[in-house]
N, C-alpha and C positions, 0 to 999 in steps of 0.2 A: 262535662258530654250530653250531647242532644240525646234523647230517647227518639227523636222520631227514627230512624233507619227499625228500630226495635218494632215500634210502633207500625209500620208500614210491612214489617214481614212478618207480624203477626196477622195483620188484614191480608194480604198476600197469601199466605199459610191456610186461612179458612177459607178464600175464595179459591184456590187449589181443591181442599177436600168438597166443598159443595160443586165446585163444576165437573168433578173428578164423579160425583155419585150421579149428576143428571148427565154423563155420559151416554151417546149413543149405543146401542147393541150393535154386534156387527153377525152377518149373518151363520159362522160358524162358532165363532168365539160366544157369541149370544152376550148376556149382561157382565161375562169375564174378562171380555176386551178392557171394561174400563180398567183392570190394575195394568193391564198391554198398555193402556196411553200412558198413565202415572209413570209406569215404567219407562217409557220412552222420553219423557219431558224431560225426568230425572237424568238418566245420563245424559242427556244433550245439552242440559245445564251444567252439568261436570264437566263435559267436553270443553265448552265456551270458557267457562272459569278458567283452564287449563291452558287453551289457546289465547285469552285473553292476558292471560302470567306470563306465558314466555312471551309474546310478543310486546309486553309492557317490560318487562326483562331487557331484551333485546334492544328496545330503543332505550334503556337506563343505559344498558353497555356502552350504547353508542355514543350517547350525547352526555354522561354521567351525570347523568339528573338524581339527586336520590329520591325525590318524589316519586321518581316511576320504579325505583327499585323501592320503594314502601309501598307501591300500588303491585308490585308483582305478587309480592308477598302476601297481600290482601287479598288477590286473586285468587294464587294458587292455594291456599289456605283453605278459599272459599270453596273451588273447584274440587278437591278434595275431601272438602265436609258433605258434598252431594254425592262424590262419588262413592265412599265406603256406605252413607244412608241409603243408595240407589241398593246395593248388595241385598237387603233384608225383603227392598222389592220385589227384586228378580226373583228370590225366594219363593215369596208370592204370588210371583206371577205364575212359576213353573207349577206350583200346588194347583191353583185353579185351574189354567189350561192343560198340563201336563198329566195330571194325576197322580203327582209324586214331584222329588226333587234330581233331576239327573246335575248332578255336582261334577259329573266329568265334562260336562260341554265346555270346547275349549273357551269361550267367551265367558264361562264365569270364572275358571280358573282365570284367567288372567283379568278379571274384575278385584281377584282376590290376591293375586300376587300384585298387583299395581298401588292396591289399597296399603295393604303392608309395606310395599315402598315406600310409597308416597308418605305414608304416617312417620315413620323413620327417618325419610329425608329431611321433613318438615321439623322433626325432633330436634334435630341436626342443626338445621337453620338458625333454629331459635338461640340454639348455645354458640354460632358467630353473628357476634356485634353488627358485624360492617354487612351491610344491605345487599351490598353487590352480590354477595353469595346465595342471596335469595333470588336475583335476577339469573344468575348462570345456573344455580339448582334447577329453577323452574323451567327455564329454556331446555335444558337439556332431559328432563322429565317428559316437556312434550314431544322432543322429538323420538325419544322412545317407545311414548306413547302411540305415536300414531305410526310409526313402523312395524310395533307388534300389533296395530290392529289390521292393519293392510296385509298382514300376512297369517292373520289368524283364520284357521277354517270353520266355517258353521256347520254345526252336524244338526241338531233338531231347532236353533234359532234360525229364524229366517231372516234374510239378509233385507232391511228397509222395510218392515212391512207395511208402515204406513205411508213411505213415500210410492210404493210401488202399489198401494193400493186402488181401485176403481171407483171408490167410494168420494166424490169430492165432499160432501156432508161433513165424514170423518177427518178427512184432512184438515178442512176447513176447522172445527173443534180442535184436533190437536195445536194447529197454529195457534190458535187463542189460546190453548192452555199451556202451551208452550213460554207463548210471551209472558203468562202471569208468572209462570215459572223462572224466568229467567229477571221479573221484576223483583222475585224474592230472594233468589239468587245478589243482586244487585245491592239490596240490603244489607245482606251478611257481609257483603264483601266492602261496603261504604263503614259498616261496625267495627270491622277486622281494621281497613284504613285508621280509623281514628286511633283507634285504641295503639295503631302503630304510632302513629304521628305523636299522639302522648305522650308516648315514652320516651319517645327521643326527646322529645322538649322535657321533660320532666330531670332527664340525666343529667350530672352537672357539667360544667364544662372549663375547663382546663386554662388558664389565662398565664 
């Protein structure tokens, strides 16, 4: 197996850390805004992974191509990895900007519920050898997540603070950081896909 995805992942993670540390301060939050930037790009990368996993799964179900099922599984696992790791970043952002943890925040509870549910689903999908189940599971998970996000109330969490910002410099920085985070997520998905296809090829075939 090629080590390039791992190498590029490490390089991109180092770039994310450096770029975040050099991020622009915000008028209200000051330097603490850097944690908010990281929190934002991380959850967006997770959502991108879930979205692509669902779309690949739908395409796989329609075309019956195993490669798309494998990509759906790889992207679903990638989205879940970023989603789970986004939770401690979210808590870090709460601590630095709200001076404490507000665990009753509806969006935080949503994140925890879907992290646990997604983990249980992915474990279950591992036990199912047919890759079609991964596509179906990821598609249903995406639909449930989007429906819940659209109906979840914001209490202290501001709606789309970067998109609604009146500072083009911050928006430009966030966009660059997000693209770099997407690149890191892509390396994770590539690694999962290679592992998935390598496992399939190593299985004995019945003749």
